[in-house]
C-alpha positions, -999 to +999 in steps of 0.1 A: +329-064+340+358-046+355+348-017+379+376+006+365+364-001+329+329+009+338+340+041+356+363+051+327+335+044+302+310+064+323+334+094+326+341+092+289+304+094+281+293+117+309+319+144+306+308+157+272+272+157+284+281+179+314+302+202+293+275+207+267+250+214+295+273+241+310+278+256+275+240+256+269+236+275+302+260+302+290+235+310+262+205+312+286+187+345+292+182+355+328+146+355+339+127+356+371+096+343+356+079+314+374+061+302+343+074+268+335+063+272+299+083+304+294+113+289+312+111+258+290+109+280+259+140+300+270+159+267+276+149+253+242+159+286+226+193+284+244+198+249+231+190+260+196+215+288+198+242+266+213+236+240+185+240+268+159+272+279+177+285+243+175+277+239+138+287+274+126+313+289+148+330+267+174+367+269+170+365+299+148+351+325+172+343+330+209+308+325+223+306+363+230+314+372+194+289+346+182+262+360+204+269+396+192+268+384+156+235+366+162+221+398+178+232+419+149+216+395+124+183+396+143+184+434+143+193+435+106+156+435+097+151+466+118+184+482+111+168+514+095+147+518+126+178+513+148+197+539+128+169+565+130+165+559+167+203+563+172+203+596+153+173+609+172+190+598+205+222+616+197+205+647+184+185+649+217+217+643+236+236+671+218+207+695+221+206+689+259+243+697+261+238+729+241+209+739+264+229+732+295+261+749+283+247+782+273 
């Protein structure tokens, strides 16, 4: 076998692997946990999200937009709680401004 052929073939196969690993890392959550089980779970979750991104959104939207959309979909079950919390937060904020201004 020709050495150049082997190197060219290796680069052709290895480059997508390295790229996919970098992309998977962009979906990882930062953690300082030393538990290998938790860190493995986070890595598998990042791989799952990256796979969903490849299947559903690659070429149509950015990674950041996809992550935001995924977050909103996960919060959709608790959207009423989120709305109530937001209203309470802003009411508290407005009341504190009124108390401080007068």
